[in-house]
GUKOL-751159 format. One record per residue: residue in one letter; x, y, z of N, C-alpha, C in turn. Coordinates in pm, 1 decimal. Example, Ala and Ser with C-alpha at 12.3 -4.5 7.8 and 13.67 -1.06 7.14 Angstrom:
! residues 2
{residu=A; n.xx=1319.0; n.yy=-569.0; n.zz=780.0; ca.xx=1230.0; ca.yy=-450.0; ca.zz=780.0; c.xx=1320.0; c.yy=-330.0; c.zz=780.0}
{residu=S; n.xx=1285.0; n.yy=-225.0; n.zz=708.0; ca.xx=1367.0; ca.yy=-106.0; ca.zz=714.0; c.xx=1290.0; c.yy=3.0; c.zz=787.0}
END
This chain:
! residues 95
{residu=M; n.xx=315.0; n.yy=1886.8; n.zz=608.9; ca.xx=365.8; ca.yy=1844.6; ca.zz=478.9; c.xx=362.0; c.yy=1692.0; c.zz=471.5}
{residu=K; n.xx=310.7; n.yy=1639.0; n.zz=360.8; ca.xx=303.1; ca.yy=1494.8; ca.zz=343.3; c.xx=440.2; c.yy=1438.7; c.zz=307.6}
{residu=S; n.xx=465.6; n.yy=1318.0; n.zz=356.1; ca.xx=591.1; ca.yy=1253.8; ca.zz=320.7; c.xx=576.9; c.yy=1185.7; c.zz=184.2}
{residu=V; n.xx=687.5; n.yy=1164.3; n.zz=119.9; ca.xx=689.3; ca.yy=1100.0; ca.zz=-11.5; c.xx=661.3; c.yy=951.1; c.zz=7.4}
{residu=P; n.xx=571.5; n.yy=892.0; n.zz=-73.3; ca.xx=546.1; ca.yy=748.5; ca.zz=-60.9; c.xx=673.8; c.yy=667.6; c.zz=-83.5}
{residu=V; n.xx=680.3; n.yy=553.4; n.zz=-16.7; ca.xx=800.5; ca.yy=470.1; ca.zz=-21.3; c.xx=831.6; c.yy=425.4; c.zz=-163.4}
{residu=W; n.xx=729.7; n.yy=393.2; n.zz=-241.7; ca.xx=756.5; ca.yy=340.3; ca.zz=-376.0; c.xx=818.6; c.yy=446.4; c.zz=-466.2}
{residu=I; n.xx=782.8; n.yy=574.0; n.zz=-446.5; ca.xx=844.8; ca.yy=680.4; ca.zz=-527.4; c.xx=990.7; c.yy=697.1; c.zz=-488.1}
{residu=W; n.xx=1017.0; n.yy=698.1; n.zz=-359.0; ca.xx=1152.9; ca.yy=710.2; ca.zz=-307.2; c.xx=1240.4; c.yy=594.4; c.zz=-358.2}
{residu=Y; n.xx=1190.6; n.yy=471.8; n.zz=-345.7; ca.xx=1265.2; ca.yy=353.3; ca.zz=-388.2; c.xx=1291.6; c.yy=355.0; c.zz=-539.0}
{residu=T; n.xx=1189.9; n.yy=390.9; n.zz=-616.9; ca.xx=1205.8; ca.yy=394.0; ca.zz=-762.7; c.xx=1306.1; c.yy=500.0; c.zz=-805.4}
{residu=A; n.xx=1300.3; n.yy=616.8; n.zz=-743.4; ca.xx=1393.8; ca.yy=724.6; ca.zz=-778.1; c.xx=1538.0; c.yy=684.4; c.zz=-748.7}
{residu=I; n.xx=1560.3; n.yy=621.1; n.zz=-635.6; ca.xx=1696.1; ca.yy=578.0; ca.zz=-602.1; c.xx=1743.4; c.yy=469.2; c.zz=-698.3}
{residu=R; n.xx=1654.7; n.yy=377.0; n.zz=-735.2; ca.xx=1692.1; ca.yy=272.2; ca.zz=-830.9; c.xx=1729.3; c.yy=331.3; c.zz=-966.4}
{residu=V; n.xx=1655.7; n.yy=432.0; n.zz=-1010.3; ca.xx=1686.7; ca.yy=496.9; ca.zz=-1138.4; c.xx=1823.5; c.yy=563.9; c.zz=-1131.1}
{residu=V; n.xx=1850.8; n.yy=632.6; n.zz=-1021.6; ca.xx=1981.0; ca.yy=698.6; ca.zz=-1004.8; c.xx=2093.5; c.yy=595.6; c.zz=-1001.3}
{residu=L; n.xx=2070.5; n.yy=482.5; n.zz=-932.3; ca.xx=2173.2; ca.yy=378.2; ca.zz=-925.9; c.xx=2201.2; c.yy=315.8; c.zz=-1062.3}
{residu=F; n.xx=2108.2; n.yy=327.2; n.zz=-1154.9; ca.xx=2132.0; ca.yy=280.0; ca.zz=-1291.3; c.xx=2189.4; c.yy=391.2; c.zz=-1379.6}
{residu=A; n.xx=2131.9; n.yy=510.2; n.zz=-1369.3; ca.xx=2167.6; ca.yy=618.5; ca.zz=-1460.8; c.xx=2307.9; c.yy=674.0; c.zz=-1436.5}
{residu=A; n.xx=2350.5; n.yy=682.8; n.zz=-1311.2; ca.xx=2482.9; ca.yy=740.0; ca.zz=-1281.3; c.xx=2596.2; c.yy=656.1; c.zz=-1341.2}
{residu=P; n.xx=2600.7; n.yy=524.5; n.zz=-1316.8; ca.xx=2707.8; ca.yy=446.7; ca.zz=-1380.1; c.xx=2697.1; c.yy=443.5; c.zz=-1532.4}
{residu=L; n.xx=2573.4; n.yy=444.2; n.zz=-1583.7; ca.xx=2556.3; ca.yy=445.4; ca.zz=-1728.7; c.xx=2615.6; c.yy=572.6; c.zz=-1788.9}
{residu=A; n.xx=2587.3; n.yy=685.3; n.zz=-1726.3; ca.xx=2641.3; ca.yy=812.1; ca.zz=-1776.6; c.xx=2793.7; c.yy=813.9; c.zz=-1769.6}
{residu=V; n.xx=2849.4; n.yy=766.0; n.zz=-1660.7; ca.xx=2995.4; ca.yy=763.9; ca.zz=-1645.8; c.xx=3058.7; c.yy=675.2; c.zz=-1751.8}
{residu=L; n.xx=3001.9; n.yy=557.9; n.zz=-1772.9; ca.xx=3058.3; ca.yy=465.7; ca.zz=-1872.5; c.xx=3044.3; c.yy=520.2; c.zz=-2015.0}
{residu=L; n.xx=2931.1; n.yy=582.8; n.zz=-2044.5; ca.xx=2913.1; ca.yy=638.4; ca.zz=-2178.5; c.xx=3007.3; c.yy=756.4; c.zz=-2202.5}
{residu=I; n.xx=3029.2; n.yy=839.9; n.zz=-2100.8; ca.xx=3123.8; ca.yy=950.9; ca.zz=-2114.0; c.xx=3266.1; c.yy=898.4; c.zz=-2132.2}
{residu=A; n.xx=3295.4; n.yy=785.5; n.zz=-2068.1; ca.xx=3428.5; ca.yy=725.3; ca.zz=-2080.8; c.xx=3449.6; c.yy=660.3; c.zz=-2217.7}
{residu=G; n.xx=3342.6; n.yy=647.7; n.zz=-2296.3; ca.xx=3357.3; ca.yy=594.2; ca.zz=-2430.9; c.xx=3339.5; c.yy=443.8; c.zz=-2442.0}
{residu=V; n.xx=3278.6; n.yy=382.6; n.zz=-2342.7; ca.xx=3254.7; ca.yy=237.8; ca.zz=-2346.5; c.xx=3134.5; c.yy=211.5; c.zz=-2437.7}
{residu=N; n.xx=3133.7; n.yy=96.2; n.zz=-2500.9; ca.xx=3026.1; ca.yy=54.9; ca.zz=-2590.3; c.xx=2890.6; c.yy=68.0; c.zz=-2519.0}
{residu=V; n.xx=2787.3; n.yy=107.7; n.zz=-2593.7; ca.xx=2655.6; ca.yy=132.6; ca.zz=-2536.0; c.xx=2597.1; c.yy=8.0; c.zz=-2471.0}
{residu=W; n.xx=2605.2; n.yy=-104.7; n.zz=-2540.1; ca.xx=2547.9; ca.yy=-228.8; ca.zz=-2486.0; c.xx=2621.8; c.yy=-274.5; c.zz=-2361.2}
{residu=L; n.xx=2752.3; n.yy=-264.8; n.zz=-2363.2; ca.xx=2831.1; ca.yy=-304.2; ca.zz=-2247.0; c.xx=2805.7; c.yy=-208.6; c.zz=-2130.5}
{residu=S; n.xx=2796.1; n.yy=-79.8; n.zz=-2160.3; ca.xx=2767.2; ca.yy=19.2; ca.zz=-2056.5; c.xx=2632.3; c.yy=-7.6; c.zz=-1991.0}
{residu=T; n.xx=2533.1; n.yy=-38.8; n.zz=-2072.2; ca.xx=2399.6; ca.yy=-66.7; ca.zz=-2019.7; c.xx=2399.3; c.yy=-191.7; c.zz=-1932.0}
{residu=A; n.xx=2466.7; n.yy=-295.4; n.zz=-1976.4; ca.xx=2471.6; ca.yy=-419.6; ca.zz=-1898.5; c.xx=2544.1; c.yy=-398.2; c.zz=-1765.7}
{residu=V; n.xx=2656.8; n.yy=-330.1; n.zz=-1768.1; ca.xx=2732.7; ca.yy=-305.8; ca.zz=-1645.2; c.xx=2653.6; c.yy=-215.4; c.zz=-1551.2}
{residu=A; n.xx=2588.8; n.yy=-113.0; n.zz=-1604.6; ca.xx=2508.8; ca.yy=-23.0; ca.zz=-1521.2; c.xx=2390.6; c.yy=-96.8; c.zz=-1458.8}
{residu=A; n.xx=2327.4; n.yy=-186.5; n.zz=-1534.9; ca.xx=2216.1; ca.yy=-265.0; ca.zz=-1480.9; c.xx=2263.3; c.yy=-357.1; c.zz=-1369.3}
{residu=L; n.xx=2374.8; n.yy=-423.9; n.zz=-1389.6; ca.xx=2428.8; ca.yy=-511.3; ca.zz=-1284.5; c.xx=2468.9; c.yy=-431.3; c.zz=-1161.4}
{residu=F; n.xx=2529.8; n.yy=-314.8; n.zz=-1181.5; ca.xx=2567.2; ca.yy=-231.4; ca.zz=-1068.5; c.xx=2443.2; c.yy=-183.1; c.zz=-993.2}
{residu=G; n.xx=2343.5; n.yy=-136.3; n.zz=-1066.4; ca.xx=2220.7; ca.yy=-87.9; ca.zz=-1002.7; c.xx=2149.2; c.yy=-196.7; c.zz=-924.9}
{residu=L; n.xx=2143.3; n.yy=-317.1; n.zz=-981.2; ca.xx=2079.7; ca.yy=-429.1; ca.zz=-912.7; c.xx=2153.8; c.yy=-465.3; c.zz=-785.8}
{residu=S; n.xx=2287.1; n.yy=-481.6; n.zz=-795.8; ca.xx=2362.1; ca.yy=-520.9; ca.zz=-676.4; c.xx=2362.6; c.yy=-412.7; c.zz=-570.2}
{residu=A; n.xx=2375.4; n.yy=-286.7; n.zz=-611.2; ca.xx=2376.4; ca.yy=-178.5; ca.zz=-512.7; c.xx=2240.6; c.yy=-166.8; c.zz=-444.1}
{residu=S; n.xx=2132.5; n.yy=-186.4; n.zz=-518.8; ca.xx=2000.7; ca.yy=-177.2; ca.zz=-455.6; c.xx=1976.0; c.yy=-295.0; c.zz=-361.4}
{residu=L; n.xx=2025.9; n.yy=-412.9; n.zz=-396.0; ca.xx=2011.7; ca.yy=-527.0; ca.zz=-304.8; c.xx=2090.0; c.yy=-506.6; c.zz=-176.4}
{residu=I; n.xx=2204.3; n.yy=-442.5; n.zz=-185.8; ca.xx=2289.4; ca.yy=-422.4; ca.zz=-68.2; c.xx=2242.4; c.yy=-303.2; c.zz=14.9}
{residu=F; n.xx=2215.9; n.yy=-190.1; n.zz=-48.3; ca.xx=2194.4; ca.yy=-65.4; ca.zz=25.1; c.xx=2047.8; c.yy=-27.3; c.zz=46.0}
{residu=L; n.xx=1956.4; n.yy=-86.6; n.zz=-27.6; ca.xx=1816.4; ca.yy=-43.7; ca.zz=-18.8; c.xx=1726.6; c.yy=-149.1; c.zz=45.1}
{residu=R; n.xx=1777.3; n.yy=-218.4; n.zz=144.0; ca.xx=1699.1; ca.yy=-323.5; ca.zz=208.8; c.xx=1578.6; c.yy=-266.5; c.zz=282.2}
{residu=K; n.xx=1597.7; n.yy=-159.7; n.zz=359.2; ca.xx=1486.3; ca.yy=-102.3; ca.zz=436.4; c.xx=1375.9; c.yy=-46.5; c.zz=347.2}
{residu=P; n.xx=1407.7; n.yy=33.8; n.zz=244.5; ca.xx=1298.3; ca.yy=80.6; ca.zz=157.0; c.xx=1228.8; c.yy=-33.4; c.zz=82.8}
{residu=R; n.xx=1304.1; n.yy=-135.9; n.zz=43.7; ca.xx=1244.3; ca.yy=-249.2; ca.zz=-27.0; c.xx=1149.3; c.yy=-324.8; c.zz=65.0}
{residu=N; n.xx=1189.1; n.yy=-345.1; n.zz=190.8; ca.xx=1101.6; ca.yy=-413.4; ca.zz=286.0; c.xx=978.1; c.yy=-329.3; c.zz=317.9}
{residu=A; n.xx=994.7; n.yy=-198.0; n.zz=330.2; ca.xx=880.8; ca.yy=-110.2; ca.zz=357.1; c.xx=783.4; c.yy=-111.9; c.zz=239.8}
{residu=M; n.xx=836.5; n.yy=-110.7; n.zz=117.8; ca.xx=751.6; ca.yy=-112.9; ca.zz=0.4; c.xx=677.3; c.yy=-246.2; c.zz=-10.1}
{residu=S; n.xx=744.9; n.yy=-356.5; n.zz=14.8; ca.xx=678.0; ca.yy=-486.1; ca.zz=7.4; c.xx=573.1; c.yy=-499.5; c.zz=118.0}
{residu=H; n.xx=599.3; n.yy=-442.2; n.zz=235.1; ca.xx=500.6; ca.yy=-443.9; ca.zz=342.5; c.xx=376.9; c.yy=-363.2; c.zz=303.4}
{residu=D; n.xx=397.5; n.yy=-246.1; n.zz=243.6; ca.xx=284.7; ca.yy=-163.5; ca.zz=198.4; c.xx=201.8; c.yy=-236.5; c.zz=92.6}
{residu=L; n.xx=269.1; n.yy=-304.0; n.zz=-0.9; ca.xx=198.1; ca.yy=-379.7; ca.zz=-103.1; c.xx=119.2; c.yy=-495.0; c.zz=-42.3}
{residu=Y; n.xx=178.7; n.yy=-562.5; n.zz=54.5; ca.xx=109.8; ca.yy=-673.3; ca.zz=120.6; c.xx=-13.8; c.yy=-622.2; c.zz=194.1}
{residu=E; n.xx=0.7; n.yy=-511.2; n.zz=265.6; ca.xx=-112.5; ca.yy=-454.0; ca.zz=339.1; c.xx=-223.8; c.yy=-410.4; c.zz=244.1}
{residu=A; n.xx=-187.4; n.yy=-356.3; n.zz=129.8; ca.xx=-288.4; ca.yy=-312.9; ca.zz=33.5; c.xx=-363.3; c.yy=-432.3; c.zz=-25.8}
{residu=R; n.xx=-295.2; n.yy=-542.6; n.zz=-46.0; ca.xx=-358.2; ca.yy=-660.9; ca.zz=-104.8; c.xx=-438.8; c.yy=-742.4; c.zz=-4.9}
{residu=H; n.xx=-409.2; n.yy=-731.3; n.zz=123.4; ca.xx=-472.6; ca.yy=-815.7; ca.zz=224.3; c.xx=-547.7; c.yy=-732.8; c.zz=328.3}
{residu=R; n.xx=-624.7; n.yy=-636.8; n.zz=283.4; ca.xx=-708.2; ca.yy=-559.3; ca.zz=374.5; c.xx=-821.5; c.yy=-646.7; c.zz=424.5}
{residu=E; n.xx=-852.3; n.yy=-635.5; n.zz=553.2; ca.xx=-965.7; ca.yy=-710.3; ca.zz=606.1; c.xx=-1096.9; c.yy=-646.2; c.zz=562.8}
{residu=K; n.xx=-1100.6; n.yy=-515.6; n.zz=562.2; ca.xx=-1220.0; ca.yy=-444.1; ca.zz=519.4; c.xx=-1189.2; c.yy=-380.8; c.zz=383.6}
{residu=P; n.xx=-1268.5; n.yy=-411.8; n.zz=281.3; ca.xx=-1239.7; ca.yy=-354.3; ca.zz=149.5; c.xx=-1253.7; c.yy=-202.7; c.zz=150.1}
{residu=L; n.xx=-1178.0; n.yy=-140.5; n.zz=64.6; ca.xx=-1182.5; ca.yy=4.7; ca.zz=50.7; c.xx=-1315.9; c.yy=44.4; c.zz=-12.7}
{residu=V; n.xx=-1390.2; n.yy=130.5; n.zz=56.0; ca.xx=-1523.4; ca.yy=170.1; ca.zz=9.6; c.xx=-1517.1; c.yy=314.1; c.zz=-40.6}
{residu=R; n.xx=-1570.4; n.yy=335.3; n.zz=-158.0; ca.xx=-1577.1; ca.yy=469.6; ca.zz=-214.3; c.xx=-1721.7; c.yy=516.7; c.zz=-210.2}
{residu=E; n.xx=-1740.6; n.yy=646.8; n.zz=-207.8; ca.xx=-1874.2; ca.yy=704.2; ca.zz=-193.2; c.xx=-1967.1; c.yy=672.7; c.zz=-310.0}
{residu=D; n.xx=-1914.6; n.yy=668.0; n.zz=-429.7; ca.xx=-2001.3; ca.yy=651.5; ca.zz=-546.0; c.xx=-2012.4; c.yy=506.8; c.zz=-594.0}
{residu=D; n.xx=-1964.0; n.yy=409.8; n.zz=-517.2; ca.xx=-1971.5; ca.yy=270.3; ca.zz=-558.8; c.xx=-2116.0; c.yy=223.4; c.zz=-577.1}
{residu=A; n.xx=-2204.5; n.yy=261.1; n.zz=-485.5; ca.xx=-2343.7; ca.yy=217.4; ca.zz=-494.6; c.xx=-2410.3; c.yy=272.6; c.zz=-620.5}
{residu=E; n.xx=-2382.5; n.yy=397.8; n.zz=-652.6; ca.xx=-2441.1; ca.yy=457.9; ca.zz=-772.7; c.xx=-2390.1; c.yy=389.2; c.zz=-899.3}
{residu=E; n.xx=-2259.8; n.yy=358.8; n.zz=-902.8; ca.xx=-2203.5; ca.yy=291.1; ca.zz=-1019.6; c.xx=-2261.3; c.yy=151.0; c.zz=-1034.1}
{residu=D; n.xx=-2274.8; n.yy=79.1; n.zz=-921.8; ca.xx=-2333.0; ca.yy=-54.9; ca.zz=-927.1; c.xx=-2476.9; c.yy=-50.9; c.zz=-977.8}
{residu=A; n.xx=-2554.0; n.yy=48.1; n.zz=-932.4; ca.xx=-2692.3; ca.yy=60.8; ca.zz=-977.8; c.xx=-2697.6; c.yy=90.5; c.zz=-1127.4}
{residu=A; n.xx=-2608.0; n.yy=175.0; n.zz=-1176.3; ca.xx=-2606.2; ca.yy=207.2; ca.zz=-1319.2; c.xx=-2569.1; c.yy=84.2; c.zz=-1402.2}
{residu=V; n.xx=-2473.6; n.yy=6.9; n.zz=-1355.7; ca.xx=-2433.7; ca.yy=-113.8; ca.zz=-1428.6; c.xx=-2547.2; c.yy=-215.4; c.zz=-1428.0}
{residu=D; n.xx=-2612.3; n.yy=-232.6; n.zz=-1312.3; ca.xx=-2724.2; ca.yy=-326.5; ca.zz=-1304.7; c.xx=-2838.1; c.yy=-284.1; c.zz=-1396.4}
{residu=A; n.xx=-2866.8; n.yy=-153.6; n.zz=-1401.5; ca.xx=-2973.2; ca.yy=-104.5; ca.zz=-1488.4; c.xx=-2937.7; c.yy=-127.2; c.zz=-1635.4}
{residu=A; n.xx=-2812.9; n.yy=-109.1; n.zz=-1669.3; ca.xx=-2770.7; ca.yy=-128.5; ca.zz=-1807.8; c.xx=-2778.3; c.yy=-275.1; c.zz=-1847.3}
{residu=T; n.xx=-2738.1; n.yy=-364.8; n.zz=-1758.0; ca.xx=-2742.9; ca.yy=-508.7; ca.zz=-1791.7; c.xx=-2884.9; c.yy=-559.6; c.zz=-1791.2}
{residu=D; n.xx=-2972.0; n.yy=-506.3; n.zz=-1703.3; ca.xx=-3111.7; ca.yy=-547.4; ca.zz=-1704.5; c.xx=-3182.3; c.yy=-502.7; c.zz=-1832.3}
{residu=G; n.xx=-3149.0; n.yy=-384.2; n.zz=-1878.9; ca.xx=-3207.7; ca.yy=-333.0; ca.zz=-2002.7; c.xx=-3161.5; c.yy=-412.5; c.zz=-2124.2}
{residu=A; n.xx=-3039.4; n.yy=-462.4; n.zz=-2119.6; ca.xx=-2988.0; ca.yy=-539.5; ca.zz=-2233.1; c.xx=-3046.8; c.yy=-680.6; c.zz=-2235.5}
{residu=R; n.xx=-3087.8; n.yy=-732.9; n.zz=-2123.4; ca.xx=-3141.3; ca.yy=-870.8; ca.zz=-2117.0; c.xx=-3287.8; c.yy=-880.3; c.zz=-2156.5}
{residu=K; n.xx=-3364.3; n.yy=-774.3; n.zz=-2137.0; ca.xx=-3507.3; ca.yy=-779.7; ca.zz=-2165.3; c.xx=-3533.2; c.yy=-772.9; c.zz=-2315.5}
{residu=P; n.xx=-3597.9; n.yy=-874.3; n.zz=-2369.9; ca.xx=-3632.4; ca.yy=-868.5; ca.zz=-2513.8; c.xx=-3753.7; c.yy=-779.1; c.zz=-2533.8}
{residu=E; n.xx=-3756.8; n.yy=-713.2; n.zz=-2645.1; ca.xx=-3868.8; ca.yy=-622.9; ca.zz=-2676.1; c.xx=-3967.9; c.yy=-686.0; c.zz=-2768.2}
END
Protein backbone atom coordinates (compact mmCIF):
# COMPACT_ATOMS: atom_id res chain seq x y z
CA MET A 1 0.00 0.00 0.00
CA LYS A 2 1.35 3.43 -0.94
CA SER A 3 1.73 6.04 1.74
CA VAL A 4 -0.05 9.37 1.46
CA PRO A 5 2.19 12.15 0.10
CA VAL A 6 3.36 14.63 2.72
CA TRP A 7 1.72 17.62 1.03
CA ILE A 8 -1.73 15.98 1.14
CA TRP A 9 -1.31 15.09 4.81
CA TYR A 10 -0.08 18.60 5.69
CA THR A 11 -2.85 20.33 3.72
CA ALA A 12 -5.58 18.17 5.27
CA ILE A 13 -4.39 18.92 8.79
CA ARG A 14 -4.17 22.65 8.02
CA VAL A 15 -7.75 22.64 6.72
CA VAL A 16 -8.95 20.85 9.86
CA LEU A 17 -7.05 23.32 12.07
CA PHE A 18 -8.96 26.12 10.36
CA ALA A 19 -12.37 24.49 9.91
CA ALA A 20 -12.82 23.12 13.45
CA PRO A 21 -12.47 26.46 15.29
CA LEU A 22 -14.50 28.19 12.58
CA ALA A 23 -17.36 25.73 13.03
CA VAL A 24 -17.26 26.06 16.82
CA LEU A 25 -17.28 29.85 16.68
CA LEU A 26 -20.09 29.97 14.11
CA ILE A 27 -22.20 27.54 16.17
CA ALA A 28 -21.56 29.74 19.21
CA GLY A 29 -23.07 32.66 17.29
CA VAL A 30 -19.96 34.79 16.81
CA ASN A 31 -19.88 37.19 13.85
CA VAL A 32 -18.77 35.52 10.60
CA TRP A 33 -15.85 37.88 9.94
CA LEU A 34 -14.57 37.66 13.49
CA SER A 35 -14.96 33.87 13.48
CA THR A 36 -12.99 33.61 10.25
CA ALA A 37 -10.19 35.85 11.52
CA VAL A 38 -9.89 34.00 14.84
CA ALA A 39 -9.99 30.60 13.11
CA ALA A 40 -7.29 31.70 10.65
CA LEU A 41 -5.04 32.94 13.46
CA PHE A 42 -5.63 29.75 15.44
CA GLY A 43 -4.91 27.54 12.42
CA LEU A 44 -1.73 29.45 11.59
CA SER A 45 -0.36 29.37 15.13
CA ALA A 46 -1.31 25.74 15.74
CA SER A 47 0.30 24.65 12.47
CA LEU A 48 3.49 26.57 13.29
CA ILE A 49 3.68 24.93 16.70
CA PHE A 50 2.48 21.37 16.02
CA LEU A 51 3.25 20.71 12.35
CA ARG A 52 6.98 21.37 12.23
CA LYS A 53 7.96 17.88 11.03
CA PRO A 54 5.43 17.68 8.16
CA ARG A 55 6.28 21.24 7.11
CA ASN A 56 10.00 20.45 7.03
CA ALA A 57 9.38 17.20 5.13
CA MET A 58 7.23 19.03 2.59
CA SER A 59 9.79 21.79 2.09
CA HIS A 60 12.53 19.17 1.69
CA ASP A 61 10.47 17.36 -0.97
CA LEU A 62 9.88 20.64 -2.81
CA TYR A 63 13.58 21.49 -2.67
CA GLU A 64 14.54 18.05 -4.00
CA ALA A 65 12.03 18.35 -6.83
CA ARG A 66 13.37 21.77 -7.85
CA HIS A 67 17.07 20.86 -7.61
CA ARG A 68 17.35 17.50 -9.33
CA GLU A 69 20.78 16.84 -10.79
CA LYS A 70 19.34 14.73 -13.58
CA PRO A 71 16.18 16.12 -15.19
CA LEU A 72 13.09 13.96 -15.18
CA VAL A 73 12.88 12.21 -18.56
CA ARG A 74 9.60 11.03 -20.02
CA GLU A 75 9.28 8.46 -22.79
CA ASP A 76 7.45 10.66 -25.27
CA ASP A 77 9.59 13.81 -24.88
CA ALA A 78 11.57 13.12 -28.07
CA GLU A 79 8.40 12.63 -30.11
CA GLU A 80 6.87 15.85 -28.77
CA ASP A 81 10.06 17.80 -29.48
CA ALA A 82 10.14 16.46 -33.04
CA ALA A 83 6.50 17.45 -33.59
CA VAL A 84 7.11 20.96 -32.27
CA ASP A 85 10.24 21.35 -34.40
CA ALA A 86 8.35 20.16 -37.49
CA ALA A 87 5.54 22.60 -36.80
CA THR A 88 7.88 25.57 -36.33
CA ASP A 89 9.93 24.64 -39.40
CA GLY A 90 6.77 24.48 -41.50
CA ALA A 91 5.66 27.88 -40.24
CA ARG A 92 9.01 29.53 -41.09
CA LYS A 93 9.28 28.36 -44.70
CA PRO A 94 7.70 30.83 -47.13
CA GLU A 95 5.79 29.35 -50.03
